C-alpha positions as CSV (number, residue, x, y, z in Angstrom):
1,M,35.4,74.8,15.5
2,S,34.8,74.8,19.4
3,W,34.3,71.5,20.2
4,I,37.3,70.4,17.8
5,L,39.5,72.9,20.2
6,A,38.2,72.1,23.5
7,A,38.1,68.3,23.2
8,P,41.8,68.1,23.3
9,L,41.8,70.0,26.6
10,V,38.8,68.3,28.2
11,L,39.6,64.8,27.7
12,P,42.8,64.9,29.9
13,F,41.1,66.2,32.9
14,L,38.0,64.1,32.4
15,T,40.5,61.0,32.4
16,A,41.8,62.4,35.4
17,V,39.1,62.4,37.4
18,L,38.2,59.2,36.5
19,S,41.5,57.6,37.2
20,F,41.7,59.6,40.4
21,L,38.1,57.6,41.3
22,W,39.4,54.7,40.5
23,R,42.9,55.1,41.7
24,H,43.0,52.0,43.9
25,S,41.7,49.5,41.1
26,P,43.4,48.3,38.0
27,A,40.5,50.4,36.5
28,G,42.2,53.6,36.9
29,R,45.1,52.4,34.7
30,R,42.8,51.6,31.9
31,I,40.5,54.5,32.1
32,S,44.4,56.5,31.8
33,V,45.1,54.4,28.6
34,A,41.4,54.7,27.1
35,G,41.2,58.3,27.9
36,N,44.9,59.1,26.0
37,V,43.5,57.0,23.0
38,A,40.7,59.2,23.0
39,L,43.1,62.0,23.3
40,L,45.0,61.0,20.1
41,V,41.6,60.7,17.7
42,A,40.7,64.2,19.1
43,A,44.0,65.5,18.4
44,G,44.0,63.9,15.2
45,A,40.6,65.2,14.0
46,L,42.2,68.8,15.0
47,L,45.2,68.4,13.0
48,A,42.8,67.3,9.9
49,A,41.0,70.2,10.4
50,V,44.1,72.6,10.1
51,L,45.5,70.6,7.4
52,D,42.1,71.0,5.5
53,E,41.1,74.6,6.3
54,G,44.5,76.5,7.9
55,V,44.3,78.1,10.6
56,V,41.1,77.4,13.1
57,A,40.0,79.6,16.3
58,G,37.3,79.1,18.4
59,Q,36.2,81.2,21.4
60,M,35.0,80.0,24.6
61,G,32.0,80.9,26.2
62,G,30.8,83.0,23.3
63,W,32.8,85.9,24.0
64,A,34.4,87.6,20.9
65,A,38.3,88.1,20.9
66,P,40.4,89.8,22.1
67,F,38.0,90.0,25.1
68,G,37.3,86.3,25.9
69,I,39.3,83.0,26.0
70,T,40.4,82.2,22.6
71,L,41.8,78.9,21.6
72,V,43.4,78.8,18.4
73,A,45.3,76.1,16.5
74,D,47.7,76.8,13.3
75,Y,50.1,74.2,11.8
76,L,52.6,74.4,14.7
77,G,49.9,74.4,17.4
78,A,48.1,71.5,15.8
79,A,51.2,69.5,15.5
80,M,52.2,70.2,19.0
81,A,49.0,68.6,20.3
82,M,49.1,65.5,18.0
83,I,52.5,64.7,19.5
84,T,51.6,65.4,22.9
85,A,48.9,63.1,22.4
86,I,51.2,60.4,20.8
87,T,53.7,60.6,23.9
88,A,51.1,60.6,26.3
89,L,49.6,57.2,24.8
90,A,53.0,55.7,24.6
91,T,53.7,56.8,28.4
92,A,50.3,55.7,29.7
93,L,51.1,52.5,28.0
94,Y,54.5,52.1,29.8
95,A,53.0,53.0,33.3
96,M,51.0,50.0,33.3
97,G,54.2,47.9,33.3
98,D,56.0,50.8,35.3
99,I,54.1,52.5,37.8
100,D,53.4,50.3,40.8
101,E,50.1,49.7,42.9
102,H,51.4,52.3,45.6
103,K,52.3,54.9,43.5
104,A,48.8,54.4,41.4
105,G,47.0,54.8,44.6
106,L,48.9,57.9,45.2
107,G,47.5,59.7,42.3
108,F,50.0,58.8,39.1
109,H,47.4,58.9,36.6
110,A,45.7,61.4,37.7
111,L,48.4,63.7,38.0
112,F,50.0,62.8,34.9
113,N,46.6,63.6,32.9
114,V,46.3,66.9,34.7
115,L,50.0,67.4,33.0
116,I,48.9,66.4,29.7
117,G,46.2,68.9,29.7
118,G,48.3,71.5,30.9
119,V,50.6,70.6,28.2
120,T,47.9,70.6,25.3
121,G,46.3,74.1,26.6
122,A,49.6,75.6,26.5
123,F,49.9,74.5,22.8
124,L,46.4,75.8,21.8
125,T,45.6,78.9,23.4
126,G,45.6,82.3,22.0
127,D,46.3,84.5,24.8
128,L,49.5,85.3,26.8
129,F,47.8,84.9,30.4
130,N,45.8,81.8,29.7
131,L,49.4,80.5,28.5
132,Y,50.6,81.4,32.6
133,V,47.6,79.4,33.7
134,W,48.4,76.6,31.6
135,F,52.4,77.0,33.1
136,E,51.1,76.7,36.6
137,V,48.9,73.7,35.7
138,M,51.9,71.8,34.5
139,L,53.7,73.2,37.6
140,I,51.8,71.6,40.0
141,S,51.3,68.7,38.3
142,S,54.6,68.1,37.3
143,F,56.0,68.5,41.1
144,G,53.6,66.0,42.1
145,L,54.8,63.3,39.8
146,L,58.6,64.6,41.0
147,V,57.9,63.9,44.1
148,L,55.5,60.9,44.3
149,G,57.1,58.1,46.3
150,A,58.8,60.9,48.7
151,S,62.6,59.5,48.3
152,R,65.1,62.2,49.7
153,A,66.7,62.8,45.9
154,Q,62.7,62.9,44.3
155,I,62.2,65.8,47.4
156,D,65.7,67.3,46.6
157,G,65.2,67.4,42.9
158,G,61.6,68.6,43.3
159,I,62.3,71.6,45.4
160,K,65.1,73.0,42.8
161,Y,62.5,72.3,40.1
162,V,59.6,74.1,41.4
163,T,61.9,76.9,43.0
164,L,63.4,77.9,39.6
165,N,60.1,77.5,37.8
166,L,58.2,79.9,40.6
167,I,61.4,82.8,39.7
168,S,60.3,82.0,35.8
169,T,56.5,82.6,36.7
170,I,57.1,86.0,38.5
171,L,59.3,87.0,35.5
172,F,56.3,85.7,33.2
173,L,54.0,87.6,35.1
174,S,56.0,90.8,35.5
175,G,56.4,90.9,31.5
176,V,52.4,90.0,31.3
177,G,51.3,93.0,33.1
178,L,54.1,95.4,31.5
179,L,52.6,94.1,27.9
180,Y,49.3,94.4,29.0
181,G,49.9,97.9,30.7
182,M,51.4,99.0,27.4
183,T,48.5,97.3,24.8
184,G,45.5,97.1,26.7
185,T,45.4,93.4,25.7
186,L,46.7,89.8,25.7
187,N,45.3,88.2,23.0
188,M,48.1,87.1,21.2
189,A,46.8,87.8,17.6
190,D,45.9,91.3,18.5
191,L,49.2,91.9,20.3
192,A,50.8,91.1,16.7
193,R,48.7,94.2,15.3
194,V,49.6,96.2,18.5
195,V,53.0,95.9,19.5
196,P,54.3,96.6,16.3
197,A,52.9,100.3,16.5
198,L,53.9,101.2,19.8
199,E,56.3,104.4,19.5
200,D,58.6,103.1,22.8
201,Q,59.9,100.1,20.7
202,G,63.2,100.3,23.5
203,L,60.2,99.5,26.5
204,V,58.8,96.7,24.3
205,T,62.7,95.2,24.2
206,T,62.9,95.1,27.6
207,V,59.6,93.6,28.1
208,A,60.9,90.8,25.5
209,M,63.7,90.2,27.6
210,L,61.7,89.4,30.5
211,F,59.8,86.9,28.4
212,M,62.9,85.4,27.0
213,I,64.4,84.7,30.3
214,A,61.1,83.5,31.9
215,F,60.4,81.1,28.7
216,G,64.5,80.4,28.6
217,V,64.3,78.7,32.4
218,K,61.2,76.7,31.2
219,A,63.2,75.6,28.1
220,A,66.2,75.0,30.2
221,V,68.6,77.1,28.0
222,F,71.9,78.1,29.1
223,P,72.6,79.5,31.8
224,L,68.9,78.4,33.2
225,F,69.3,74.7,32.8
226,F,71.0,73.9,36.2
227,W,67.4,72.4,37.4
228,L,66.5,69.9,34.9
229,P,69.6,67.5,35.3
230,A,69.5,68.0,39.1
231,S,65.4,66.8,38.9
232,Y,64.9,64.4,35.9
233,H,66.9,61.5,36.8
234,T,64.8,61.2,40.5
235,P,61.1,60.0,39.6
236,A,59.8,56.9,38.2
237,Y,61.1,56.2,34.4
238,A,57.6,56.8,33.2
239,V,57.6,60.3,34.7
240,S,61.0,61.4,33.3
241,A,60.1,60.1,29.7
242,V,57.3,62.7,29.9
243,F,59.1,65.3,31.0
244,A,62.0,64.8,29.1
245,G,59.7,64.9,25.7
246,L,57.3,67.2,26.5
247,L,57.9,70.0,29.2
248,T,61.0,71.8,28.0
249,K,59.5,72.0,24.3
250,V,56.3,73.9,26.1
251,G,59.0,76.9,26.7
252,V,60.6,76.2,23.4
253,Y,57.2,76.5,21.5
254,A,56.3,79.5,23.9
255,L,59.8,81.1,22.6
256,I,59.2,80.3,19.0
257,R,55.5,81.9,19.2
258,V,56.2,85.1,21.1
259,F,59.3,86.1,19.2
260,T,58.0,85.3,15.6
261,M,54.6,86.9,16.4
262,I,54.9,89.4,18.8
263,F,58.1,90.8,19.3
264,T,59.9,91.1,15.7
265,E,60.5,94.9,15.5
266,D,64.1,94.4,17.0
267,T,65.3,91.2,15.8
268,G,69.1,92.3,15.2
269,Y,69.4,92.6,19.4
270,T,67.0,89.8,20.8
271,H,67.6,87.1,17.7
272,T,71.3,87.9,18.1
273,I,71.0,87.1,22.0
274,L,69.0,83.9,21.4
275,L,72.2,82.7,18.6
276,W,74.5,82.8,21.6
277,V,72.1,81.3,24.0
278,A,71.6,78.4,21.5
279,G,75.6,78.0,20.6
280,L,76.0,77.8,24.3
281,T,73.2,75.6,25.5
282,M,74.1,73.2,22.7
283,I,77.8,73.2,24.0
284,T,77.2,73.1,27.7
285,G,74.5,70.3,27.4
286,V,76.7,67.9,25.8
287,L,79.8,68.4,27.8
288,G,77.7,67.5,30.9
289,A,76.5,64.5,29.2
290,A,80.1,63.5,28.2
291,A,80.9,63.8,32.1
292,Q,78.4,61.9,33.5
293,N,78.3,58.2,34.1
294,D,74.6,57.5,34.5
295,M,72.0,56.7,32.1
296,R,69.6,58.8,33.1
297,K,71.8,61.9,33.7
298,I,73.5,61.5,30.2
299,L,70.0,61.8,29.1
300,S,68.8,64.5,30.7
301,F,71.9,66.6,29.9
302,H,71.6,65.9,26.1
303,I,67.7,67.6,26.3
304,V,69.8,70.7,27.2
305,S,72.3,70.2,24.3
306,Q,69.5,69.6,22.1
307,I,67.3,72.5,22.9
308,G,70.1,74.6,21.8
309,Y,69.4,73.4,18.0
310,M,65.7,74.4,18.5
311,V,66.7,77.9,19.7
312,L,69.1,77.9,16.6
313,G,66.3,77.9,14.6
314,L,64.3,80.5,16.2
315,A,67.7,82.6,16.3
316,L,68.7,82.2,12.7
317,Y,65.3,83.6,11.9
318,T,64.6,82.7,8.3
319,P,62.2,80.6,6.7
320,L,64.3,77.2,6.5
321,A,65.5,77.9,9.9
322,V,62.2,78.3,11.7
323,A,61.0,75.4,9.8
324,G,64.0,73.7,11.2
325,A,63.0,74.2,14.5
326,V,59.7,72.9,14.3
327,F,60.9,69.8,12.5
328,Y,63.5,69.3,15.4
329,V,61.0,69.8,18.3
330,V,58.9,67.2,16.9
331,H,61.4,64.8,16.3
332,H,63.3,65.3,19.5
333,I,60.1,64.7,21.8
334,I,59.7,61.1,20.1
335,V,63.2,60.3,20.4
336,K,64.1,61.4,23.9
337,A,60.8,60.3,25.7
338,N,61.7,56.8,23.7
339,L,65.5,57.0,25.5
340,F,64.0,57.3,28.7
341,L,61.6,54.0,28.1
342,I,64.1,52.4,27.0
343,A,66.7,53.4,29.7
344,G,63.8,52.3,32.3
345,I,63.7,48.8,30.7
346,A,67.4,48.4,31.0
347,E,67.4,49.2,34.6
348,R,65.2,46.8,35.2
349,A,66.8,44.1,33.4
350,A,70.3,44.9,35.0
351,G,69.5,46.4,38.0
352,S,70.8,49.8,38.1
353,S,71.2,52.9,35.5
354,D,75.1,53.2,36.6
355,L,77.0,52.2,33.5
356,A,79.9,51.3,35.9
357,R,77.8,48.4,37.6
358,I,75.8,47.0,34.7
359,G,76.8,45.3,31.3
360,G,75.8,42.4,29.0
361,L,72.1,43.6,27.9
362,Y,72.9,43.4,24.1
363,K,73.9,39.8,24.7
364,S,70.9,39.1,27.2
365,A,68.3,41.2,25.0
366,P,68.9,41.8,21.3
367,L,66.0,43.4,20.9
368,L,66.4,46.4,23.7
369,G,69.8,47.0,22.2
370,A,68.1,47.4,18.6
371,L,65.6,49.3,20.1
372,F,68.0,51.7,21.8
373,L,70.1,52.2,18.6
374,V,67.2,53.7,16.8
375,P,66.9,57.0,18.7
376,A,70.5,57.0,20.1
377,F,71.7,57.3,16.2
378,S,68.8,59.5,15.4
379,L,69.3,61.6,18.3
380,A,73.1,61.6,17.5
381,G,72.0,62.6,13.7
382,F,72.7,59.4,11.8
383,P,71.2,58.9,8.5
384,P,68.3,58.0,7.3
385,L,66.9,58.9,10.6
386,S,64.6,61.6,12.0
387,G,67.5,63.4,13.4
388,F,69.9,63.6,10.4
389,W,67.2,65.7,8.6
390,A,66.6,68.0,11.6
391,K,70.1,68.5,11.9
392,Y,70.7,69.0,8.0
393,V,68.0,71.6,7.9
394,L,69.3,73.6,10.6
395,V,73.0,73.5,9.7
396,A,71.8,74.3,6.2
397,A,70.0,77.0,7.2
398,A,73.2,78.4,9.1
399,L,75.2,78.2,6.2
400,D,72.6,79.9,3.7
401,V,73.3,83.3,6.2
402,Q,77.1,82.4,6.1
403,G,76.8,81.3,10.1
404,W,79.8,79.4,9.8
405,L,80.8,79.2,13.5
406,V,77.1,78.1,14.8
407,A,77.1,75.9,11.9
408,G,80.3,74.3,13.0
409,V,79.0,74.3,16.9
410,A,76.1,72.5,15.7
411,L,78.4,69.6,13.8
412,L,80.5,69.5,16.6
413,V,77.8,68.8,19.2
414,G,76.4,66.2,16.9
415,A,79.7,64.3,16.9
416,L,80.1,64.5,21.0
417,T,76.6,63.3,20.8
418,I,77.7,60.5,19.4
419,Y,80.4,60.0,22.0
420,S,77.9,60.2,24.7
421,M,75.6,57.5,23.0
422,T,78.4,55.2,22.1
423,K,79.4,55.2,25.7
424,I,76.0,54.1,26.8
425,W,76.2,51.2,24.3
426,A,79.7,50.2,25.0
427,E,78.9,50.4,28.8
428,A,75.3,48.9,29.2
429,F,74.9,46.7,26.3
430,W,78.4,45.5,24.7
431,K,80.8,44.9,27.6
432,A,80.4,41.8,30.3
433,H,78.5,42.9,33.5
434,P,81.5,43.7,35.9
435,D,79.6,41.2,38.6
436,G,79.3,38.1,36.0
437,V,75.5,38.6,36.2
438,E,73.9,38.3,32.9
439,P,70.9,40.5,33.0
440,K,67.7,39.3,31.6
441,L,64.4,40.8,30.4
442,T,62.5,37.4,31.5
443,R,63.0,39.1,35.3
444,I,60.0,41.2,34.2
445,G,56.7,39.6,34.1
446,T,55.5,38.6,30.4
447,A,52.6,41.0,30.8
448,Q,54.7,43.5,32.1
449,R,57.6,43.3,29.5
450,R,54.6,43.9,26.8
451,W,53.6,47.2,28.3
452,L,57.0,48.2,28.5
453,L,58.1,47.3,25.3
454,A,55.3,48.1,22.6
455,P,55.3,51.9,23.5
456,V,59.5,51.5,22.8
457,I,58.5,49.8,19.3
458,G,55.9,52.1,18.4
459,L,58.1,55.3,18.7
460,A,61.1,53.9,17.4
461,A,58.9,52.7,14.3
462,L,57.6,56.1,14.3
463,T,61.4,57.7,14.1
464,M,62.2,55.5,11.4
465,L,59.1,56.5,9.3
466,I,60.2,60.4,9.8
467,G,63.5,59.8,8.7
468,L,62.8,57.2,5.3
469,F,60.0,59.4,4.3
470,P,60.6,62.9,5.8
471,Q,59.6,65.4,2.6
472,P,55.6,65.5,4.0
473,F,57.1,66.3,7.6
474,I,59.7,68.9,6.5
475,G,56.9,70.5,4.1
476,F,54.5,70.6,7.1
477,A,57.2,72.2,9.0
478,E,58.0,74.7,6.1
479,T,54.0,75.8,6.0
480,A,54.3,76.0,9.8
481,A,57.2,78.5,9.8
482,Q,55.3,80.4,6.9
483,Q,52.7,80.9,9.2
484,L,54.9,81.9,12.3
485,L,56.7,84.5,10.0
486,D,53.5,85.9,8.5
487,P,51.0,85.6,11.1
488,S,47.9,87.4,8.9
489,D,46.3,84.2,8.7
490,Y,46.2,83.6,12.1
491,I,45.4,87.4,13.3
492,R,42.2,87.3,10.4
493,T,41.3,83.8,12.1
494,V,41.3,85.3,15.4
495,L,40.0,88.8,15.1
496,G,38.0,88.6,11.9
497,A,38.3,89.4,8.3
498,D,38.8,93.0,8.8
499,A,41.7,92.6,11.3
500,L,44.3,93.7,9.0
501,P,45.7,96.3,8.7
502,M,45.6,97.6,12.0
503,P,43.2,100.6,12.2
504,A,44.9,104.2,12.6
505,D,43.2,105.5,15.2
506,L,43.8,102.2,17.4
507,A,47.9,102.1,16.4
508,E,47.6,105.8,17.8
509,E,46.0,104.8,20.8
510,A,48.4,101.9,21.7
511,S,51.6,104.3,21.1
C-alpha cells in the first residue's frame, strides 16, 4: 500500500517543481492543472482502497512502525485527502483566470502546490512529529502566498498570520517533546496504546491542553482566531479560497485525531472545555461577520463561526456527533472555497468587494447570482443543501445528550448566518449600483471567464449532490466516526495484528 499512500504526497511536490521551472511560461499554469488532475486520480484510488479494505498503512523506507515514517489512511484521512484534491483542482482552474503573469512568475503555482502537498501530508501522516513537519511546510508556503505581490495590506496580514502560527508551533513542539519523554514514541497508533496506560493521567491532561491550544490556533477557534480575519482578505482570491477551504480544517482534523485517539482518558475535562470553545467560536464568528461590510471580511469571519460547529461535534463525543463533525468538515470545505471564488468574480465584475460601493450583480449577471445562492444557502443550513444535513446531525446529537443550550446556540448562529448571506445578496446582487454603473461579466475576457466560472459551477453541483443524496455521505461519516472512537483497526493495521491488547510489561514501562 506504500505507493497508493505516497502518490498523493509526491504528485503535488513534483507539480510544484515543474511549474516553478516553467513559471514564466503559460506551460507552468497548465502543469499545475494537470498535476492536480493527477492528484485527484491518486486521491480517488486511495479512497477506493480504503472503502475496499478499511484502514490502509505503509511504512516508508521499510522501517517498521513505530520506528519509521508511517503513512496511514482511515475513512477520515482518505476523505480529507480526496476533498483536498477536489479543492486543489478547482483552485488551480480558477487561478488560470485569476493569477496574472506577474504573480505566476513570482512562483504562485509552485507555492500553491507545495501548500497542497503539506495539507495532504498532514491528513495522511501517522506520526505526531511528521504532523509538525507538514504544518511547517504549510506555514512556509502559505506565508509566501499571502505576501505574493507585497502590498502593504498583504505584508501586514502575513506578519500577523505567521506570528500567531509560530506561537502555535512552539506550543505544538513543546507538547510533542513532553509526550515523547513520557511515552518514548510519537507514532499515533502506538500512542493510542501507551497513553491510556500511563500512571500520571493528570500530566497527560496538561500535555493535552498544550495540543488543544496549538491546534486551536491552527483551527482559529475562540479566543485564538483573530489572525484569520486580519489576513484572509488580503491575497488573491484563489489564495483566499484555498486558505478558507483547507487551512483551518487541518487544525480541526488534528484536534479530532488526537482527542479521539490519544487524549481520551479525561474527556469530562478536555471535552467540556472544547464544548465551551465551540459555542463561543460560533457566536463570536457570526457576530464579527454581521459587523462587516466587505464580502471577503464577512466570509472570513464566517470561517470562524463554522469551525465552531465542527469542534462541537468533537466536544459532544458521541458517535452521531463525531459523524456530524466529519460531515460538516467536508461540506464546509466545498462551500467556503466556492463562496470566496464567487466573491472574486463579483469583485471583477463590480469593481470592489465593499458592499457599499457595488450593486446590480443579479440583473447584469443572473448566473453568478444563482451560483452564489447555492453555497450561501448551504452555509446557512437551508434544505435540501449539504449544510442543512450537517447542521441537522449536529443539533440532533446535541439534543440526544440534552445539550439544550449548545443546540440553541447552533440554531441561533444558523439564523445569524442567514442574515449575513442575505446582506451580501441584498447589497451586492439585488440593489442598484450606487454610482449607476452596470457591472458586467463581459468585462472579463471570454476565456478568462470560463476558467473562473467552471470550478464555481462544479463545486455548486457537488454541494447540491451531497444535499440531495445525503445518505451515502452520512453513512461514510458514521463509519469514519466509528473508526475514530474505536481505533483498534487503525492500531492493528499500523503496528500489526498482535498490537492489541497492550502487553503488560510495555504498560508498566510506560507508567
